[in-house]
N, C-alpha and C positions, 0 to 999 in steps of 0.2 A: 556285535554292537560297536565295539570300539573301532573295529576296521573301518565300518561305514563312517563313524563319526570323524576318524583320522583322515579319511579321504575328503570328506566334505570340509573340514579345516583347511587342507591343502589346496582345495579349489576356491576357497574363499567363500563357500556358501553359508557358513555359520561362524558364529564368534561365542566363545564361551568364557565366562568370567569366573565362575566357581563350579567345581565338580567334585562330588562326595561318592565314594564307591566302598562296598564291602566287598571284599575278595575271599572266597571260601576256597579251601585247599583243593576241594574236588573240581572247582571251576578253573583253578589256576595250578594244575598239578605239575606243569614243567616250568623250570625257570625261564624258559624262552617265552610262555606266556606272559610272566610278569614283565619281561623286558619289552615286549610288544606294547603292553599297557602303558608302561613309562614313556615308550617312544612316541605313541600316540598322544600322549599329555603333552610331550614336548613340541610335537608337530602343531597342536592346538594352542601353543605359546603359553602353557600353563606351568607353574612352579609348584612343586609339593610344598605345602605348609604345615601338614599335620598328618601324623601316622600313629596308630595305636593298635596293640593287640586285642582283639575282642574275644576275651575268655569267657564271657557269658553268652555270647550269640552262637557259638558252634562249640562242639565237643573239645574242651580245652582251649587250645591256642591254635585250631585250626582255621581261624578267620582273622583278617587284618582289616582296618578301617583307613582309607586313605583319603586325603583332601588337597586338592589343587586350587590355586587361585591364579588368574591372570595379572600381569604387572599392572594393568590399567585399573583392575579392581583394588589391587594392593595399594596404589597409589590414592584412589579415592578414598579408601579407608583411611589411610594416613592423613590425608587432607583434612577429613571429617574430624579426626581426632585432634588435630592440631588447631583447627579453627572454630570448633564448637565444643566448649567445655562440658556441655550436657550430654554429648554423644556417648560418653562411656559410662 
């Protein structure tokens, strides 16, 4: 899925503002798979803003949650926080 999404981003067919993924060790068994995931996020102009080990979701620490956001979305959130006190 990420390869298709990456290609669509590179062709300008899709814009992503926020992406959350849970990565299980069995689906990303090789470090190269994780590198591809992070490269795809960069190609979609996403920045990692949150990661956590998911100890409850998989056997022990076999999973991790990652969240990326676009610079545009980060700016929109920042603007909302600084101009609308009720936002938070």
